[in-house]
ZAZA-129609 format. One record per residue (C-alpha): residue number from 1; x, y, z. Coordinates in nm, 2 decimals. Each point is the difference from the previous one (the first is absolute). Last residue first. Layout:
[bamar NUM; [X; Y; Z]] ...
This chain:
[bamar 249; [-7.00; -3.89; 8.40]] [bamar 248; [-0.34; 0.13; 0.16]] [bamar 247; [0.19; 0.23; 0.20]] [bamar 246; [0.09; 0.22; -0.29]] [bamar 245; [-0.38; 0.00; -0.12]] [bamar 244; [-0.11; 0.11; 0.39]] [bamar 243; [0.29; 0.27; -0.02]] [bamar 242; [-0.17; 0.17; -0.31]] [bamar 241; [-0.30; 0.05; 0.21]] [bamar 240; [0.17; 0.16; 0.33]] [bamar 239; [0.20; 0.21; -0.21]] [bamar 238; [-0.26; 0.17; -0.26]] [bamar 237; [0.04; 0.03; -0.36]] [bamar 236; [0.09; -0.34; -0.05]] [bamar 235; [-0.36; -0.15; 0.00]] [bamar 234; [-0.10; 0.22; -0.30]] [bamar 233; [0.25; -0.19; -0.22]] [bamar 232; [0.20; -0.28; 0.06]] [bamar 231; [0.25; -0.18; -0.24]] [bamar 230; [0.00; -0.35; 0.20]] [bamar 229; [0.28; -0.26; 0.06]] [bamar 228; [0.15; -0.31; -0.20]] [bamar 227; [-0.33; -0.18; -0.07]] [bamar 226; [0.12; -0.31; -0.21]] [bamar 225; [-0.21; -0.21; 0.20]] [bamar 224; [-0.27; 0.16; 0.23]] [bamar 223; [0.12; 0.10; 0.34]] [bamar 222; [-0.01; 0.32; -0.04]] [bamar 221; [-0.33; 0.02; -0.12]] [bamar 220; [-0.13; -0.18; 0.31]] [bamar 219; [0.22; 0.22; 0.23]] [bamar 218; [-0.12; 0.31; -0.18]] [bamar 217; [-0.40; -0.01; 0.01]] [bamar 216; [-0.05; 0.20; 0.38]] [bamar 215; [0.31; 0.23; -0.03]] [bamar 214; [-0.10; 0.16; -0.33]] [bamar 213; [0.05; -0.13; -0.39]] [bamar 212; [-0.26; 0.11; -0.23]] [bamar 211; [0.16; -0.02; -0.27]] [bamar 210; [0.41; -0.13; -0.05]] [bamar 209; [0.17; -0.27; 0.00]] [bamar 208; [0.39; -0.02; -0.06]] [bamar 207; [0.22; -0.24; -0.16]] [bamar 206; [0.34; 0.00; 0.12]] [bamar 205; [0.27; -0.08; -0.24]] [bamar 204; [0.20; -0.32; 0.08]] [bamar 203; [-0.08; -0.22; -0.31]] [bamar 202; [0.01; 0.30; -0.23]] [bamar 201; [0.37; 0.02; -0.07]] [bamar 200; [0.05; -0.38; -0.07]] [bamar 199; [-0.16; 0.06; -0.35]] [bamar 198; [-0.17; 0.32; -0.10]] [bamar 197; [-0.26; -0.01; -0.17]] [bamar 196; [-0.13; -0.34; 0.04]] [bamar 195; [0.09; 0.04; 0.37]] [bamar 194; [-0.23; 0.34; 0.01]] [bamar 193; [-0.28; -0.16; -0.12]] [bamar 192; [0.02; -0.33; 0.14]] [bamar 191; [0.00; 0.23; 0.38]] [bamar 190; [-0.28; 0.21; -0.14]] [bamar 189; [-0.21; -0.33; -0.08]] [bamar 188; [0.03; -0.12; 0.35]] [bamar 187; [-0.10; 0.34; 0.11]] [bamar 186; [-0.29; 0.00; -0.21]] [bamar 185; [-0.14; -0.39; 0.16]] [bamar 184; [0.15; 0.12; 0.33]] [bamar 183; [-0.25; 0.31; 0.03]] [bamar 182; [-0.29; -0.14; -0.20]] [bamar 181; [0.01; -0.32; 0.30]] [bamar 180; [0.04; 0.27; 0.28]] [bamar 179; [-0.31; 0.15; -0.14]] [bamar 178; [0.03; 0.35; -0.13]] [bamar 177; [-0.05; 0.29; 0.19]] [bamar 176; [-0.26; 0.29; -0.03]] [bamar 175; [0.02; 0.30; 0.24]] [bamar 174; [0.01; 0.24; -0.32]] [bamar 173; [0.33; 0.14; 0.03]] [bamar 172; [0.15; -0.20; -0.24]] [bamar 171; [-0.21; -0.33; -0.03]] [bamar 170; [-0.10; 0.06; -0.33]] [bamar 169; [0.32; 0.06; -0.13]] [bamar 168; [0.16; -0.35; 0.10]] [bamar 167; [0.32; 0.12; 0.14]] [bamar 166; [0.30; -0.23; -0.05]] [bamar 165; [0.32; 0.17; 0.09]] [bamar 164; [0.34; -0.14; -0.15]] [bamar 163; [0.33; 0.08; 0.20]] [bamar 162; [0.34; 0.08; -0.11]] [bamar 161; [0.37; -0.07; 0.09]] [bamar 160; [0.20; -0.02; -0.28]] [bamar 159; [0.19; -0.22; -0.21]] [bamar 158; [-0.29; -0.13; -0.19]] [bamar 157; [-0.20; 0.33; -0.04]] [bamar 156; [0.26; 0.14; -0.30]] [bamar 155; [-0.24; -0.26; -0.20]] [bamar 154; [-0.33; 0.28; 0.00]] [bamar 153; [-0.28; -0.10; 0.22]] [bamar 152; [-0.30; 0.20; -0.14]] [bamar 151; [-0.10; -0.26; -0.31]] [bamar 150; [0.01; -0.33; 0.20]] [bamar 149; [-0.13; 0.11; 0.28]] [bamar 148; [-0.32; 0.18; -0.18]] [bamar 147; [-0.01; -0.34; -0.18]] [bamar 146; [-0.04; -0.19; 0.28]] [bamar 145; [-0.25; 0.23; 0.16]] [bamar 144; [-0.24; 0.03; -0.32]] [bamar 143; [0.05; -0.39; -0.02]] [bamar 142; [-0.05; -0.11; 0.35]] [bamar 141; [-0.33; 0.26; 0.05]] [bamar 140; [-0.13; -0.10; -0.33]] [bamar 139; [-0.32; -0.19; 0.12]] [bamar 138; [-0.25; 0.27; -0.12]] [bamar 137; [-0.10; 0.05; 0.32]] [bamar 136; [0.35; 0.12; 0.11]] [bamar 135; [0.07; 0.19; -0.32]] [bamar 134; [-0.33; 0.22; 0.09]] [bamar 133; [0.08; 0.04; 0.33]] [bamar 132; [0.33; 0.12; -0.14]] [bamar 131; [0.36; -0.20; 0.05]] [bamar 130; [0.30; 0.10; 0.14]] [bamar 129; [0.35; 0.05; 0.02]] [bamar 128; [0.26; 0.26; 0.19]] [bamar 127; [0.40; 0.03; -0.03]] [bamar 126; [0.18; 0.06; 0.35]] [bamar 125; [0.31; 0.10; -0.12]] [bamar 124; [0.33; 0.07; 0.22]] [bamar 123; [0.18; 0.30; -0.10]] [bamar 122; [0.37; 0.06; -0.08]] [bamar 121; [-0.10; 0.24; -0.26]] [bamar 120; [0.07; -0.17; -0.30]] [bamar 119; [-0.22; -0.29; 0.19]] [bamar 118; [-0.25; 0.24; -0.02]] [bamar 117; [0.04; 0.12; -0.32]] [bamar 116; [-0.03; -0.37; -0.13]] [bamar 115; [-0.34; -0.03; 0.20]] [bamar 114; [-0.14; 0.33; -0.15]] [bamar 113; [0.10; -0.17; -0.36]] [bamar 112; [-0.21; -0.27; 0.11]] [bamar 111; [-0.28; 0.15; 0.12]] [bamar 110; [-0.05; 0.20; -0.35]] [bamar 109; [-0.01; -0.35; -0.21]] [bamar 108; [-0.23; -0.11; 0.24]] [bamar 107; [-0.22; 0.29; -0.10]] [bamar 106; [-0.08; 0.30; 0.25]] [bamar 105; [-0.36; 0.16; -0.12]] [bamar 104; [0.04; 0.27; 0.30]] [bamar 103; [-0.35; -0.08; 0.16]] [bamar 102; [0.06; -0.39; -0.09]] [bamar 101; [0.35; -0.11; 0.03]] [bamar 100; [0.06; 0.31; 0.26]] [bamar 99; [-0.27; -0.14; 0.24]] [bamar 98; [0.09; -0.33; -0.09]] [bamar 97; [0.35; 0.01; 0.15]] [bamar 96; [0.24; -0.02; -0.29]] [bamar 95; [0.31; 0.11; 0.25]] [bamar 94; [0.04; 0.01; 0.36]] [bamar 93; [0.34; 0.12; 0.09]] [bamar 92; [0.28; -0.11; 0.26]] [bamar 91; [0.31; 0.15; 0.13]] [bamar 90; [-0.11; 0.33; 0.09]] [bamar 89; [0.19; 0.34; 0.18]] [bamar 88; [-0.07; 0.27; -0.23]] [bamar 87; [0.32; -0.09; -0.22]] [bamar 86; [-0.17; -0.30; -0.08]] [bamar 85; [-0.34; 0.14; -0.07]] [bamar 84; [0.22; 0.30; -0.23]] [bamar 83; [0.16; -0.32; -0.17]] [bamar 82; [-0.30; -0.17; -0.09]] [bamar 81; [-0.12; 0.29; -0.16]] [bamar 80; [-0.33; 0.20; 0.11]] [bamar 79; [-0.23; 0.16; -0.24]] [bamar 78; [-0.20; 0.32; 0.03]] [bamar 77; [0.15; 0.17; -0.32]] [bamar 76; [0.16; -0.25; -0.24]] [bamar 75; [0.30; 0.20; -0.12]] [bamar 74; [0.26; -0.25; 0.04]] [bamar 73; [0.16; -0.19; 0.29]] [bamar 72; [0.07; -0.40; 0.05]] [bamar 71; [-0.30; -0.04; -0.24]] [bamar 70; [-0.21; -0.35; 0.08]] [bamar 69; [-0.18; 0.22; 0.22]] [bamar 68; [-0.08; -0.09; 0.36]] [bamar 67; [-0.27; -0.18; 0.21]] [bamar 66; [-0.07; -0.07; 0.40]] [bamar 65; [0.33; 0.13; 0.11]] [bamar 64; [0.09; -0.25; 0.33]] [bamar 63; [0.13; 0.03; 0.31]] [bamar 62; [0.16; -0.27; 0.22]] [bamar 61; [-0.11; -0.07; 0.39]] [bamar 60; [0.29; -0.19; 0.22]] [bamar 59; [0.11; 0.32; 0.17]] [bamar 58; [0.31; 0.24; -0.04]] [bamar 57; [-0.18; 0.24; -0.21]] [bamar 56; [-0.42; -0.05; 0.06]] [bamar 55; [-0.02; 0.40; 0.03]] [bamar 54; [0.24; 0.11; -0.23]] [bamar 53; [-0.10; -0.24; -0.26]] [bamar 52; [-0.38; 0.16; 0.05]] [bamar 51; [0.15; 0.36; -0.04]] [bamar 50; [0.14; -0.15; -0.34]] [bamar 49; [-0.31; -0.18; -0.13]] [bamar 48; [-0.27; 0.27; 0.11]] [bamar 47; [-0.04; 0.17; -0.29]] [bamar 46; [0.02; -0.29; -0.25]] [bamar 45; [-0.30; -0.15; 0.17]] [bamar 44; [0.11; -0.27; 0.26]] [bamar 43; [0.09; -0.35; -0.07]] [bamar 42; [0.06; -0.15; 0.35]] [bamar 41; [0.24; -0.31; 0.04]] [bamar 40; [0.00; -0.32; 0.20]] [bamar 39; [0.18; -0.31; -0.01]] [bamar 38; [-0.13; -0.31; 0.19]] [bamar 37; [0.05; -0.16; 0.34]] [bamar 36; [-0.07; 0.34; 0.17]] [bamar 35; [0.28; 0.13; 0.29]] [bamar 34; [-0.23; 0.09; 0.30]] [bamar 33; [0.10; 0.33; 0.19]] [bamar 32; [0.16; 0.16; -0.33]] [bamar 31; [-0.30; -0.13; -0.19]] [bamar 30; [-0.27; 0.21; 0.22]] [bamar 29; [0.27; 0.34; 0.03]] [bamar 28; [0.01; -0.07; -0.40]] [bamar 27; [-0.36; 0.01; -0.03]] [bamar 26; [-0.05; 0.29; 0.21]] [bamar 25; [0.22; 0.18; -0.20]] [bamar 24; [-0.20; -0.09; -0.30]] [bamar 23; [-0.29; 0.09; 0.13]] [bamar 22; [0.08; 0.33; 0.11]] [bamar 21; [0.15; 0.04; -0.33]] [bamar 20; [-0.37; 0.07; -0.12]] [bamar 19; [0.05; 0.36; 0.19]] [bamar 18; [0.20; 0.10; -0.32]] [bamar 17; [-0.25; -0.09; -0.28]] [bamar 16; [-0.16; -0.35; -0.09]] [bamar 15; [-0.20; -0.15; -0.25]] [bamar 14; [0.04; -0.08; -0.41]] [bamar 13; [0.08; -0.30; 0.02]] [bamar 12; [0.12; -0.15; 0.39]] [bamar 11; [0.13; -0.35; -0.17]] [bamar 10; [0.15; -0.16; 0.34]] [bamar 9; [0.21; -0.29; -0.07]] [bamar 8; [0.04; -0.32; 0.16]] [bamar 7; [0.30; -0.20; -0.15]] [bamar 6; [0.02; -0.38; 0.12]] [bamar 5; [0.35; -0.15; 0.00]] [bamar 4; [0.07; -0.25; -0.29]] [bamar 3; [-0.14; -0.37; -0.01]] [bamar 2; [0.27; -0.22; -0.16]] [bamar 1; [-0.19; -0.11; -0.33]] 
């Protein structure tokens, strides 16, 4: 496989108001002064996408959404379509995050439908997969994640830009991190599943690691085989912490 440029994406989750854009502005200043060796993206709440796009416009920082509805429009109160995200300035979108799968009951089929919607709107999807602690302890991690990949990635991805993010559910926001060997095992399996699903179209898509990534462990994680970047939670809320991860590439 020819390795693609790494992607470091920050998921702000349900955090951030107008004044939080000062962190995005600070990140921009730093990256304007020192070019990153990777793609950098921030995915704020939908309420901040347009303002963040204005804040970082013209810089190397990309902007993404955290979810979208599978429909282009309609009577879906409170939902945001992929087209709306693109209109607000986003060019990426996180889909199938474990917090959506667990908290909102999203299935692999739901995620695949959202991926199709994202592609139709010109967005680059970051598709999340990952096992629970119970599945990990039962020795099912590789099987569970491989199945999620096979069922969440539509065939239409084969000729489009996308990323897959492996996030062990038990490591998200807990401070716990799998061993480097465990990360490699799953990332290698994810690559195999992507290629099995999409053929040559899945050979270059970056596979991000997510789950308590921070400046102190980023370098060793990013050097693991098939780790093509990181999906960062809490550490992306502060420019200096996020920069520490970006500099580890």
